[in-house]
Structure formats: C-alpha cells, structure tokens
mmCIF file of the N, C-alpha and C atoms, coordinates in Angstrom:
data_MODEL
# 
_entry.id   MODEL 
# 
loop_
_atom_site.group_PDB 
_atom_site.id 
_atom_site.type_symbol 
_atom_site.label_atom_id 
_atom_site.label_alt_id 
_atom_site.label_comp_id 
_atom_site.label_asym_id 
_atom_site.label_entity_id 
_atom_site.label_seq_id 
_atom_site.pdbx_PDB_ins_code 
_atom_site.Cartn_x 
_atom_site.Cartn_y 
_atom_site.Cartn_z 
_atom_site.occupancy 
_atom_site.B_iso_or_equiv 
_atom_site.pdbx_formal_charge 
_atom_site.auth_seq_id 
_atom_site.auth_comp_id 
_atom_site.auth_asym_id 
_atom_site.auth_atom_id 
_atom_site.pdbx_PDB_model_num 
ATOM 1   N N  . MET A 1 1  ? 0.870   -1.089 0.040   1.00 0.00 ? 1  MET A N  1 
ATOM 2   C CA . MET A 1 1  ? -0.071  0.027  -0.027  1.00 0.00 ? 1  MET A CA 1 
ATOM 3   C C  . MET A 1 1  ? 0.839   1.247  -0.087  1.00 0.00 ? 1  MET A C  1 
ATOM 4   N N  . PRO A 1 2  ? 0.611   2.145  -0.943  1.00 0.00 ? 2  PRO A N  1 
ATOM 5   C CA . PRO A 1 2  ? 1.503   3.367  -0.999  1.00 0.00 ? 2  PRO A CA 1 
ATOM 6   C C  . PRO A 1 2  ? 1.313   4.383  0.178   1.00 0.00 ? 2  PRO A C  1 
ATOM 7   N N  . ILE A 1 3  ? 0.306   4.246  0.956   1.00 0.00 ? 3  ILE A N  1 
ATOM 8   C CA . ILE A 1 3  ? 0.270   5.171  2.120   1.00 0.00 ? 3  ILE A CA 1 
ATOM 9   C C  . ILE A 1 3  ? 0.736   4.464  3.358   1.00 0.00 ? 3  ILE A C  1 
ATOM 10  N N  . ILE A 1 4  ? 1.654   4.973  3.859   1.00 0.00 ? 4  ILE A N  1 
ATOM 11  C CA . ILE A 1 4  ? 2.573   4.498  5.141   1.00 0.00 ? 4  ILE A CA 1 
ATOM 12  C C  . ILE A 1 4  ? 2.104   5.265  6.263   1.00 0.00 ? 4  ILE A C  1 
ATOM 13  N N  . THR A 1 5  ? 1.787   4.392  7.499   1.00 0.00 ? 5  THR A N  1 
ATOM 14  C CA . THR A 1 5  ? 1.287   5.136  8.636   1.00 0.00 ? 5  THR A CA 1 
ATOM 15  C C  . THR A 1 5  ? 2.624   5.219  9.527   1.00 0.00 ? 5  THR A C  1 
ATOM 16  N N  . ASN A 1 6  ? 2.936   6.345  10.023  1.00 0.00 ? 6  ASN A N  1 
ATOM 17  C CA . ASN A 1 6  ? 4.139   6.529  10.975  1.00 0.00 ? 6  ASN A CA 1 
ATOM 18  C C  . ASN A 1 6  ? 3.792   6.822  12.428  1.00 0.00 ? 6  ASN A C  1 
ATOM 19  N N  . LEU A 1 7  ? 2.428   6.446  12.690  1.00 0.00 ? 7  LEU A N  1 
ATOM 20  C CA . LEU A 1 7  ? 1.901   6.876  14.001  1.00 0.00 ? 7  LEU A CA 1 
ATOM 21  C C  . LEU A 1 7  ? 2.650   6.147  15.125  1.00 0.00 ? 7  LEU A C  1 
ATOM 22  N N  . ASP A 1 8  ? 3.168   5.080  14.960  1.00 0.00 ? 8  ASP A N  1 
ATOM 23  C CA . ASP A 1 8  ? 4.073   4.481  15.976  1.00 0.00 ? 8  ASP A CA 1 
ATOM 24  C C  . ASP A 1 8  ? 5.343   5.173  16.389  1.00 0.00 ? 8  ASP A C  1 
ATOM 25  N N  . VAL A 1 9  ? 5.888   5.765  15.225  1.00 0.00 ? 9  VAL A N  1 
ATOM 26  C CA . VAL A 1 9  ? 6.979   6.655  15.329  1.00 0.00 ? 9  VAL A CA 1 
ATOM 27  C C  . VAL A 1 9  ? 6.813   7.780  16.135  1.00 0.00 ? 9  VAL A C  1 
ATOM 28  N N  . MET A 1 10 ? 5.798   8.489  15.816  1.00 0.00 ? 10 MET A N  1 
ATOM 29  C CA . MET A 1 10 ? 5.349   9.866  16.530  1.00 0.00 ? 10 MET A CA 1 
ATOM 30  C C  . MET A 1 10 ? 5.014   9.479  17.970  1.00 0.00 ? 10 MET A C  1 
ATOM 31  N N  . MET A 1 11 ? 4.465   8.329  18.229  1.00 0.00 ? 11 MET A N  1 
ATOM 32  C CA . MET A 1 11 ? 4.045   7.991  19.588  1.00 0.00 ? 11 MET A CA 1 
ATOM 33  C C  . MET A 1 11 ? 5.274   7.774  20.464  1.00 0.00 ? 11 MET A C  1 
ATOM 34  N N  . ALA A 1 12 ? 6.288   7.068  19.781  1.00 0.00 ? 12 ALA A N  1 
ATOM 35  C CA . ALA A 1 12 ? 7.288   6.810  20.486  1.00 0.00 ? 12 ALA A CA 1 
ATOM 36  C C  . ALA A 1 12 ? 8.287   8.224  20.767  1.00 0.00 ? 12 ALA A C  1 
ATOM 37  N N  . LYS A 1 13 ? 8.179   9.018  19.979  1.00 0.00 ? 13 LYS A N  1 
ATOM 38  C CA . LYS A 1 13 ? 8.902   10.322 20.003  1.00 0.00 ? 13 LYS A CA 1 
ATOM 39  C C  . LYS A 1 13 ? 8.312   10.990 21.185  1.00 0.00 ? 13 LYS A C  1 
ATOM 40  N N  . ARG A 1 14 ? 7.031   10.899 21.362  1.00 0.00 ? 14 ARG A N  1 
ATOM 41  C CA . ARG A 1 14 ? 6.256   11.737 22.315  1.00 0.00 ? 14 ARG A CA 1 
ATOM 42  C C  . ARG A 1 14 ? 6.268   11.013 23.530  1.00 0.00 ? 14 ARG A C  1 
ATOM 43  N N  . LYS A 1 15 ? 6.741   9.635  23.651  1.00 0.00 ? 15 LYS A N  1 
ATOM 44  C CA . LYS A 1 15 ? 6.496   8.729  24.853  1.00 0.00 ? 15 LYS A CA 1 
ATOM 45  C C  . LYS A 1 15 ? 5.108   8.697  25.195  1.00 0.00 ? 15 LYS A C  1 
ATOM 46  N N  . VAL A 1 16 ? 4.122   8.428  24.315  1.00 0.00 ? 16 VAL A N  1 
ATOM 47  C CA . VAL A 1 16 ? 2.765   8.194  24.621  1.00 0.00 ? 16 VAL A CA 1 
ATOM 48  C C  . VAL A 1 16 ? 2.336   6.805  24.327  1.00 0.00 ? 16 VAL A C  1 
ATOM 49  N N  . SER A 1 17 ? 1.766   6.025  25.209  1.00 0.00 ? 17 SER A N  1 
ATOM 50  C CA . SER A 1 17 ? 1.265   4.733  24.965  1.00 0.00 ? 17 SER A CA 1 
ATOM 51  C C  . SER A 1 17 ? 0.038   4.740  24.025  1.00 0.00 ? 17 SER A C  1 
ATOM 52  N N  . LEU A 1 18 ? -0.274  3.566  23.481  1.00 0.00 ? 18 LEU A N  1 
ATOM 53  C CA . LEU A 1 18 ? -1.547  3.314  22.673  1.00 0.00 ? 18 LEU A CA 1 
ATOM 54  C C  . LEU A 1 18 ? -2.697  3.706  23.480  1.00 0.00 ? 18 LEU A C  1 
ATOM 55  N N  . LYS A 1 19 ? -2.711  3.115  24.636  1.00 0.00 ? 19 LYS A N  1 
ATOM 56  C CA . LYS A 1 19 ? -3.893  3.191  25.643  1.00 0.00 ? 19 LYS A CA 1 
ATOM 57  C C  . LYS A 1 19 ? -4.071  4.732  26.017  1.00 0.00 ? 19 LYS A C  1 
ATOM 58  N N  . GLU A 1 20 ? -2.873  5.351  26.383  1.00 0.00 ? 20 GLU A N  1 
ATOM 59  C CA . GLU A 1 20 ? -3.026  6.901  26.755  1.00 0.00 ? 20 GLU A CA 1 
ATOM 60  C C  . GLU A 1 20 ? -3.599  7.670  25.561  1.00 0.00 ? 20 GLU A C  1 
ATOM 61  N N  . LEU A 1 21 ? -3.018  7.391  24.244  1.00 0.00 ? 21 LEU A N  1 
ATOM 62  C CA . LEU A 1 21 ? -3.497  8.125  23.237  1.00 0.00 ? 21 LEU A CA 1 
ATOM 63  C C  . LEU A 1 21 ? -4.954  7.954  22.895  1.00 0.00 ? 21 LEU A C  1 
ATOM 64  N N  . ALA A 1 22 ? -5.309  6.663  22.899  1.00 0.00 ? 22 ALA A N  1 
ATOM 65  C CA . ALA A 1 22 ? -6.759  6.374  22.645  1.00 0.00 ? 22 ALA A CA 1 
ATOM 66  C C  . ALA A 1 22 ? -7.669  6.992  23.589  1.00 0.00 ? 22 ALA A C  1 
ATOM 67  N N  . GLU A 1 23 ? -7.333  7.075  24.976  1.00 0.00 ? 23 GLU A N  1 
ATOM 68  C CA . GLU A 1 23 ? -8.139  7.633  25.977  1.00 0.00 ? 23 GLU A CA 1 
ATOM 69  C C  . GLU A 1 23 ? -8.205  9.149  25.610  1.00 0.00 ? 23 GLU A C  1 
ATOM 70  N N  . ARG A 1 24 ? -7.076  9.813  25.408  1.00 0.00 ? 24 ARG A N  1 
ATOM 71  C CA . ARG A 1 24 ? -7.014  11.172 25.082  1.00 0.00 ? 24 ARG A CA 1 
ATOM 72  C C  . ARG A 1 24 ? -7.964  11.662 23.787  1.00 0.00 ? 24 ARG A C  1 
ATOM 73  N N  . ILE A 1 25 ? -7.862  10.907 22.789  1.00 0.00 ? 25 ILE A N  1 
ATOM 74  C CA . ILE A 1 25 ? -8.739  11.200 21.565  1.00 0.00 ? 25 ILE A CA 1 
ATOM 75  C C  . ILE A 1 25 ? -10.034 10.636 21.409  1.00 0.00 ? 25 ILE A C  1 
ATOM 76  N N  . GLY A 1 26 ? -10.380 9.695  22.550  1.00 0.00 ? 26 GLY A N  1 
ATOM 77  C CA . GLY A 1 26 ? -11.732 9.226  22.653  1.00 0.00 ? 26 GLY A CA 1 
ATOM 78  C C  . GLY A 1 26 ? -12.038 8.155  21.521  1.00 0.00 ? 26 GLY A C  1 
ATOM 79  N N  . ILE A 1 27 ? -10.963 7.213  21.246  1.00 0.00 ? 27 ILE A N  1 
ATOM 80  C CA . ILE A 1 27 ? -11.489 6.057  20.427  1.00 0.00 ? 27 ILE A CA 1 
ATOM 81  C C  . ILE A 1 27 ? -10.808 4.817  21.131  1.00 0.00 ? 27 ILE A C  1 
ATOM 82  N N  . SER A 1 28 ? -11.430 3.622  20.618  1.00 0.00 ? 28 SER A N  1 
ATOM 83  C CA . SER A 1 28 ? -11.051 2.449  21.200  1.00 0.00 ? 28 SER A CA 1 
ATOM 84  C C  . SER A 1 28 ? -9.525  2.180  21.029  1.00 0.00 ? 28 SER A C  1 
ATOM 85  N N  . ASN A 1 29 ? -8.870  1.369  21.779  1.00 0.00 ? 29 ASN A N  1 
ATOM 86  C CA . ASN A 1 29 ? -7.401  0.810  21.635  1.00 0.00 ? 29 ASN A CA 1 
ATOM 87  C C  . ASN A 1 29 ? -7.501  0.151  20.312  1.00 0.00 ? 29 ASN A C  1 
ATOM 88  N N  . THR A 1 30 ? -8.550  -0.754 20.005  1.00 0.00 ? 30 THR A N  1 
ATOM 89  C CA . THR A 1 30 ? -8.466  -1.503 18.821  1.00 0.00 ? 30 THR A CA 1 
ATOM 90  C C  . THR A 1 30 ? -8.397  -0.723 17.701  1.00 0.00 ? 30 THR A C  1 
ATOM 91  N N  . ASN A 1 31 ? -9.368  0.314  17.581  1.00 0.00 ? 31 ASN A N  1 
ATOM 92  C CA . ASN A 1 31 ? -9.357  1.269  16.384  1.00 0.00 ? 31 ASN A CA 1 
ATOM 93  C C  . ASN A 1 31 ? -7.932  1.946  16.163  1.00 0.00 ? 31 ASN A C  1 
ATOM 94  N N  . LEU A 1 32 ? -7.386  2.410  17.129  1.00 0.00 ? 32 LEU A N  1 
ATOM 95  C CA . LEU A 1 32 ? -6.221  3.168  17.289  1.00 0.00 ? 32 LEU A CA 1 
ATOM 96  C C  . LEU A 1 32 ? -5.031  2.227  16.870  1.00 0.00 ? 32 LEU A C  1 
ATOM 97  N N  . SER A 1 33 ? -5.146  0.898  17.324  1.00 0.00 ? 33 SER A N  1 
ATOM 98  C CA . SER A 1 33 ? -4.088  -0.017 16.907  1.00 0.00 ? 33 SER A CA 1 
ATOM 99  C C  . SER A 1 33 ? -4.190  -0.488 15.463  1.00 0.00 ? 33 SER A C  1 
ATOM 100 N N  . LEU A 1 34 ? -5.335  -0.510 14.829  1.00 0.00 ? 34 LEU A N  1 
ATOM 101 C CA . LEU A 1 34 ? -5.559  -0.644 13.359  1.00 0.00 ? 34 LEU A CA 1 
ATOM 102 C C  . LEU A 1 34 ? -5.089  0.313  12.726  1.00 0.00 ? 34 LEU A C  1 
ATOM 103 N N  . LEU A 1 35 ? -5.294  1.609  13.135  1.00 0.00 ? 35 LEU A N  1 
ATOM 104 C CA . LEU A 1 35 ? -4.598  2.720  12.385  1.00 0.00 ? 35 LEU A CA 1 
ATOM 105 C C  . LEU A 1 35 ? -3.211  2.807  12.546  1.00 0.00 ? 35 LEU A C  1 
ATOM 106 N N  . LYS A 1 36 ? -2.724  2.490  13.601  1.00 0.00 ? 36 LYS A N  1 
ATOM 107 C CA . LYS A 1 36 ? -1.254  2.474  13.780  1.00 0.00 ? 36 LYS A CA 1 
ATOM 108 C C  . LYS A 1 36 ? -0.473  1.429  13.097  1.00 0.00 ? 36 LYS A C  1 
ATOM 109 N N  . THR A 1 37 ? -1.125  0.340  12.717  1.00 0.00 ? 37 THR A N  1 
ATOM 110 C CA . THR A 1 37 ? -0.575  -0.795 11.786  1.00 0.00 ? 37 THR A CA 1 
ATOM 111 C C  . THR A 1 37 ? -0.828  -0.644 10.345  1.00 0.00 ? 37 THR A C  1 
ATOM 112 N N  . GLY A 1 38 ? -1.617  0.327  10.084  1.00 0.00 ? 38 GLY A N  1 
ATOM 113 C CA . GLY A 1 38 ? -1.989  0.636  8.539   1.00 0.00 ? 38 GLY A CA 1 
ATOM 114 C C  . GLY A 1 38 ? -2.995  -0.305 8.126   1.00 0.00 ? 38 GLY A C  1 
ATOM 115 N N  . LYS A 1 39 ? -3.846  -0.946 8.879   1.00 0.00 ? 39 LYS A N  1 
ATOM 116 C CA . LYS A 1 39 ? -4.808  -1.815 8.552   1.00 0.00 ? 39 LYS A CA 1 
ATOM 117 C C  . LYS A 1 39 ? -6.206  -1.249 8.479   1.00 0.00 ? 39 LYS A C  1 
ATOM 118 N N  . VAL A 1 40 ? -6.247  -0.021 8.088   1.00 0.00 ? 40 VAL A N  1 
ATOM 119 C CA . VAL A 1 40 ? -7.531  0.641  7.748   1.00 0.00 ? 40 VAL A CA 1 
ATOM 120 C C  . VAL A 1 40 ? -7.689  1.142  6.353   1.00 0.00 ? 40 VAL A C  1 
ATOM 121 N N  . GLN A 1 41 ? -8.840  1.434  5.872   1.00 0.00 ? 41 GLN A N  1 
ATOM 122 C CA . GLN A 1 41 ? -8.953  1.936  4.561   1.00 0.00 ? 41 GLN A CA 1 
ATOM 123 C C  . GLN A 1 41 ? -8.975  3.565  4.604   1.00 0.00 ? 41 GLN A C  1 
ATOM 124 N N  . GLY A 1 42 ? -9.295  4.096  5.833   1.00 0.00 ? 42 GLY A N  1 
ATOM 125 C CA . GLY A 1 42 ? -9.379  5.482  5.926   1.00 0.00 ? 42 GLY A CA 1 
ATOM 126 C C  . GLY A 1 42 ? -9.257  5.994  7.373   1.00 0.00 ? 42 GLY A C  1 
ATOM 127 N N  . VAL A 1 43 ? -9.275  7.268  7.462   1.00 0.00 ? 43 VAL A N  1 
ATOM 128 C CA . VAL A 1 43 ? -9.270  7.906  8.729   1.00 0.00 ? 43 VAL A CA 1 
ATOM 129 C C  . VAL A 1 43 ? -10.083 9.267  8.589   1.00 0.00 ? 43 VAL A C  1 
ATOM 130 N N  . ARG A 1 44 ? -10.835 9.503  9.577   1.00 0.00 ? 44 ARG A N  1 
ATOM 131 C CA . ARG A 1 44 ? -11.590 10.735 9.688   1.00 0.00 ? 44 ARG A CA 1 
ATOM 132 C C  . ARG A 1 44 ? -10.790 11.792 10.140  1.00 0.00 ? 44 ARG A C  1 
ATOM 133 N N  . TYR A 1 45 ? -11.020 13.000 9.339   1.00 0.00 ? 45 TYR A N  1 
ATOM 134 C CA . TYR A 1 45 ? -10.352 14.175 9.636   1.00 0.00 ? 45 TYR A CA 1 
ATOM 135 C C  . TYR A 1 45 ? -10.365 14.463 11.187  1.00 0.00 ? 45 TYR A C  1 
ATOM 136 N N  . LYS A 1 46 ? -11.520 14.341 11.769  1.00 0.00 ? 46 LYS A N  1 
ATOM 137 C CA . LYS A 1 46 ? -11.688 14.613 13.103  1.00 0.00 ? 46 LYS A CA 1 
ATOM 138 C C  . LYS A 1 46 ? -10.612 13.811 14.031  1.00 0.00 ? 46 LYS A C  1 
ATOM 139 N N  . THR A 1 47 ? -10.470 12.542 13.635  1.00 0.00 ? 47 THR A N  1 
ATOM 140 C CA . THR A 1 47 ? -9.591  11.601 14.367  1.00 0.00 ? 47 THR A CA 1 
ATOM 141 C C  . THR A 1 47 ? -8.153  12.117 14.180  1.00 0.00 ? 47 THR A C  1 
ATOM 142 N N  . LEU A 1 48 ? -7.839  12.390 12.807  1.00 0.00 ? 48 LEU A N  1 
ATOM 143 C CA . LEU A 1 48 ? -6.529  12.884 12.474  1.00 0.00 ? 48 LEU A CA 1 
ATOM 144 C C  . LEU A 1 48 ? -6.064  14.177 13.303  1.00 0.00 ? 48 LEU A C  1 
ATOM 145 N N  . GLU A 1 49 ? -7.249  15.121 13.393  1.00 0.00 ? 49 GLU A N  1 
ATOM 146 C CA . GLU A 1 49 ? -6.963  16.410 14.054  1.00 0.00 ? 49 GLU A CA 1 
ATOM 147 C C  . GLU A 1 49 ? -6.632  16.054 15.588  1.00 0.00 ? 49 GLU A C  1 
ATOM 148 N N  . ALA A 1 50 ? -7.407  15.074 16.024  1.00 0.00 ? 50 ALA A N  1 
ATOM 149 C CA . ALA A 1 50 ? -7.229  14.825 17.484  1.00 0.00 ? 50 ALA A CA 1 
ATOM 150 C C  . ALA A 1 50 ? -5.888  14.179 17.799  1.00 0.00 ? 50 ALA A C  1 
ATOM 151 N N  . ILE A 1 51 ? -5.387  13.312 16.901  1.00 0.00 ? 51 ILE A N  1 
ATOM 152 C CA . ILE A 1 51 ? -4.137  12.746 17.031  1.00 0.00 ? 51 ILE A CA 1 
ATOM 153 C C  . ILE A 1 51 ? -2.980  13.786 16.847  1.00 0.00 ? 51 ILE A C  1 
ATOM 154 N N  . CYS A 1 52 ? -3.156  14.660 15.868  1.00 0.00 ? 52 CYS A N  1 
ATOM 155 C CA . CYS A 1 52 ? -2.119  15.599 15.744  1.00 0.00 ? 52 CYS A CA 1 
ATOM 156 C C  . CYS A 1 52 ? -2.041  16.788 16.953  1.00 0.00 ? 52 CYS A C  1 
ATOM 157 N N  . ARG A 1 53 ? -3.212  17.079 17.436  1.00 0.00 ? 53 ARG A N  1 
ATOM 158 C CA . ARG A 1 53 ? -3.206  17.830 18.600  1.00 0.00 ? 53 ARG A CA 1 
ATOM 159 C C  . ARG A 1 53 ? -2.762  17.202 19.823  1.00 0.00 ? 53 ARG A C  1 
ATOM 160 N N  . GLU A 1 54 ? -2.854  16.003 20.070  1.00 0.00 ? 54 GLU A N  1 
ATOM 161 C CA . GLU A 1 54 ? -2.363  15.188 21.221  1.00 0.00 ? 54 GLU A CA 1 
ATOM 162 C C  . GLU A 1 54 ? -0.716  15.016 21.266  1.00 0.00 ? 54 GLU A C  1 
ATOM 163 N N  . LEU A 1 55 ? -0.289  14.749 19.760  1.00 0.00 ? 55 LEU A N  1 
ATOM 164 C CA . LEU A 1 55 ? 1.060   14.363 19.703  1.00 0.00 ? 55 LEU A CA 1 
ATOM 165 C C  . LEU A 1 55 ? 1.833   15.758 19.209  1.00 0.00 ? 55 LEU A C  1 
ATOM 166 N N  . ASP A 1 56 ? 1.085   16.858 19.141  1.00 0.00 ? 56 ASP A N  1 
ATOM 167 C CA . ASP A 1 56 ? 1.798   18.054 18.699  1.00 0.00 ? 56 ASP A CA 1 
ATOM 168 C C  . ASP A 1 56 ? 2.619   17.968 17.383  1.00 0.00 ? 56 ASP A C  1 
ATOM 169 N N  . CYS A 1 57 ? 1.845   17.376 16.481  1.00 0.00 ? 57 CYS A N  1 
ATOM 170 C CA . CYS A 1 57 ? 2.589   17.155 15.190  1.00 0.00 ? 57 CYS A CA 1 
ATOM 171 C C  . CYS A 1 57 ? 1.565   17.544 13.845  1.00 0.00 ? 57 CYS A C  1 
ATOM 172 N N  . GLN A 1 58 ? 2.092   17.393 12.696  1.00 0.00 ? 58 GLN A N  1 
ATOM 173 C CA . GLN A 1 58 ? 1.293   17.645 11.423  1.00 0.00 ? 58 GLN A CA 1 
ATOM 174 C C  . GLN A 1 58 ? 0.917   16.374 10.837  1.00 0.00 ? 58 GLN A C  1 
ATOM 175 N N  . PRO A 1 59 ? -0.175  16.291 9.945   1.00 0.00 ? 59 PRO A N  1 
ATOM 176 C CA . PRO A 1 59 ? -0.548  15.109 9.452   1.00 0.00 ? 59 PRO A CA 1 
ATOM 177 C C  . PRO A 1 59 ? 0.470   14.379 8.574   1.00 0.00 ? 59 PRO A C  1 
ATOM 178 N N  . GLY A 1 60 ? 1.315   15.185 7.977   1.00 0.00 ? 60 GLY A N  1 
ATOM 179 C CA . GLY A 1 60 ? 2.493   14.560 7.125   1.00 0.00 ? 60 GLY A CA 1 
ATOM 180 C C  . GLY A 1 60 ? 3.453   13.924 8.033   1.00 0.00 ? 60 GLY A C  1 
ATOM 181 N N  . ASP A 1 61 ? 3.502   14.208 9.471   1.00 0.00 ? 61 ASP A N  1 
ATOM 182 C CA . ASP A 1 61 ? 4.412   13.349 10.467  1.00 0.00 ? 61 ASP A CA 1 
ATOM 183 C C  . ASP A 1 61 ? 3.829   11.840 10.631  1.00 0.00 ? 61 ASP A C  1 
ATOM 184 N N  . ILE A 1 62 ? 2.638   11.887 10.251  1.00 0.00 ? 62 ILE A N  1 
ATOM 185 C CA . ILE A 1 62 ? 1.842   10.494 10.612  1.00 0.00 ? 62 ILE A CA 1 
ATOM 186 C C  . ILE A 1 62 ? 1.633   9.776  9.376   1.00 0.00 ? 62 ILE A C  1 
ATOM 187 N N  . LEU A 1 63 ? 1.354   10.289 8.296   1.00 0.00 ? 63 LEU A N  1 
ATOM 188 C CA . LEU A 1 63 ? 1.057   9.641  6.930   1.00 0.00 ? 63 LEU A CA 1 
ATOM 189 C C  . LEU A 1 63 ? 2.112   10.020 5.910   1.00 0.00 ? 63 LEU A C  1 
ATOM 190 N N  . GLU A 1 64 ? 2.559   9.020  5.211   1.00 0.00 ? 64 GLU A N  1 
ATOM 191 C CA . GLU A 1 64 ? 3.487   9.090  4.175   1.00 0.00 ? 64 GLU A CA 1 
ATOM 192 C C  . GLU A 1 64 ? 3.020   8.439  2.852   1.00 0.00 ? 64 GLU A C  1 
ATOM 193 N N  . TYR A 1 65 ? 3.471   9.009  1.804   1.00 0.00 ? 65 TYR A N  1 
ATOM 194 C CA . TYR A 1 65 ? 3.115   8.386  0.604   1.00 0.00 ? 65 TYR A CA 1 
ATOM 195 C C  . TYR A 1 65 ? 4.481   7.764  -0.113  1.00 0.00 ? 65 TYR A C  1 
ATOM 196 N N  . ARG A 1 66 ? 4.362   6.579  -0.391  1.00 0.00 ? 66 ARG A N  1 
ATOM 197 C CA . ARG A 1 66 ? 5.482   5.782  -1.127  1.00 0.00 ? 66 ARG A CA 1 
ATOM 198 C C  . ARG A 1 66 ? 5.063   5.272  -2.485  1.00 0.00 ? 66 ARG A C  1 
ATOM 199 N N  . ALA A 1 67 ? 5.596   5.669  -3.394  1.00 0.00 ? 67 ALA A N  1 
ATOM 200 C CA . ALA A 1 67 ? 5.177   5.112  -4.851  1.00 0.00 ? 67 ALA A CA 1 
ATOM 201 C C  . ALA A 1 67 ? 5.484   3.736  -4.952  1.00 0.00 ? 67 ALA A C  1 
ATOM 202 N N  . GLN A 1 68 ? 4.564   2.959  -5.705  1.00 0.00 ? 68 GLN A N  1 
ATOM 203 C CA . GLN A 1 68 ? 4.877   1.645  -5.921  1.00 0.00 ? 68 GLN A CA 1 
ATOM 204 C C  . GLN A 1 68 ? 5.372   1.498  -7.369  1.00 0.00 ? 68 GLN A C  1 
ATOM 205 N N  . ASP A 1 69 ? 6.242   0.439  -7.735  1.00 0.00 ? 69 ASP A N  1 
ATOM 206 C CA . ASP A 1 69 ? 6.638   -0.006 -8.891  1.00 0.00 ? 69 ASP A CA 1 
ATOM 207 C C  . ASP A 1 69 ? 5.425   -0.539 -9.746  1.00 0.00 ? 69 ASP A C  1 
ATOM 208 N N  . GLN A 1 70 ? 5.090   0.046  -10.857 1.00 0.00 ? 70 GLN A N  1 
ATOM 209 C CA . GLN A 1 70 ? 3.866   -0.349 -11.537 1.00 0.00 ? 70 GLN A CA 1 
ATOM 210 C C  . GLN A 1 70 ? 4.048   -1.777 -12.105 1.00 0.00 ? 70 GLN A C  1 
ATOM 211 N N  . SER A 1 71 ? 5.272   -2.189 -12.305 1.00 0.00 ? 71 SER A N  1 
ATOM 212 C CA . SER A 1 71 ? 5.245   -3.494 -12.954 1.00 0.00 ? 71 SER A CA 1 
ATOM 213 C C  . SER A 1 71 ? 4.977   -4.642 -12.104 1.00 0.00 ? 71 SER A C  1 
ATOM 214 N N  . ASP A 1 72 ? 5.468   -4.679 -10.802 1.00 0.00 ? 72 ASP A N  1 
ATOM 215 C CA . ASP A 1 72 ? 5.274   -5.728 -9.903  1.00 0.00 ? 72 ASP A CA 1 
ATOM 216 C C  . ASP A 1 72 ? 4.574   -5.464 -8.456  1.00 0.00 ? 72 ASP A C  1 
ATOM 217 N N  . GLY A 1 73 ? 4.159   -4.181 -8.395  1.00 0.00 ? 73 GLY A N  1 
ATOM 218 C CA . GLY A 1 73 ? 3.515   -3.805 -7.305  1.00 0.00 ? 73 GLY A CA 1 
ATOM 219 C C  . GLY A 1 73 ? 4.222   -3.511 -6.070  1.00 0.00 ? 73 GLY A C  1 
ATOM 220 N N  . THR A 1 74 ? 5.543   -3.732 -6.028  1.00 0.00 ? 74 THR A N  1 
ATOM 221 C CA . THR A 1 74 ? 6.570   -3.491 -4.919  1.00 0.00 ? 74 THR A CA 1 
ATOM 222 C C  . THR A 1 74 ? 6.786   -2.041 -4.747  1.00 0.00 ? 74 THR A C  1 
ATOM 223 N N  . GLU A 1 75 ? 7.346   -1.725 -3.598  1.00 0.00 ? 75 GLU A N  1 
ATOM 224 C CA . GLU A 1 75 ? 7.606   -0.173 -3.418  1.00 0.00 ? 75 GLU A CA 1 
ATOM 225 C C  . GLU A 1 75 ? 8.784   0.011  -4.190  1.00 0.00 ? 75 GLU A C  1 
ATOM 226 N N  . ALA A 1 76 ? 8.729   1.402  -4.767  1.00 0.00 ? 76 ALA A N  1 
ATOM 227 C CA . ALA A 1 76 ? 9.875   1.750  -5.567  1.00 0.00 ? 76 ALA A CA 1 
ATOM 228 C C  . ALA A 1 76 ? 11.043  2.210  -4.487  1.00 0.00 ? 76 ALA A C  1 
ATOM 229 N N  . SER A 1 77 ? 12.347  1.788  -4.848  1.00 0.00 ? 77 SER A N  1 
ATOM 230 C CA . SER A 1 77 ? 13.527  2.266  -3.988  1.00 0.00 ? 77 SER A CA 1 
ATOM 231 C C  . SER A 1 77 ? 13.534  3.743  -4.286  1.00 0.00 ? 77 SER A C  1 
ATOM 232 N N  . GLU A 1 78 ? 14.071  4.510  -3.290  1.00 0.00 ? 78 GLU A N  1 
ATOM 233 C CA . GLU A 1 78 ? 14.335  5.755  -3.209  1.00 0.00 ? 78 GLU A CA 1 
ATOM 234 C C  . GLU A 1 78 ? 15.711  6.161  -3.599  1.00 0.00 ? 78 GLU A C  1 
# 
C-alpha cells in the first residue's frame, strides 16, 4: 500500500502509549491499533486532528506516501 502510517514513530517520540493516546482522543484501543498498523482504509479528519493535537505534530508526520513500482506492485526504491 503506498500510504504508510508512521503513528508508532510519533507516539515513541512523544513517549505516549497506545492506551493513553486512545483515551485522550476518545477512540478504542483496537481502532487506534488498526490505524497504527495501517490496517484501515481511511481515517476521519476529526480523528487525524485529535491525534495531531495530542502528539503536537502535523498530518504529514503521521502519513507518508511511497510510490509503488507499476510492473510488480512492490515499493519503488528511493
């Protein structure tokens, strides 16, 4: 998938646990875990805004685009 979630990196930088962040932004641990591991198809702006507020970051700190090689579907090297 060309959209990479770096939520775990930002959480580590801010020393915030999954449970603590989930409580602060008002979503379940399960849903936040799925978002953190990139196993979701989308994220609400409201949720993204709350995460950025609590982690004092920008959306680009959490979400990253990586192009895929069109021939075989693998990520293109940088």
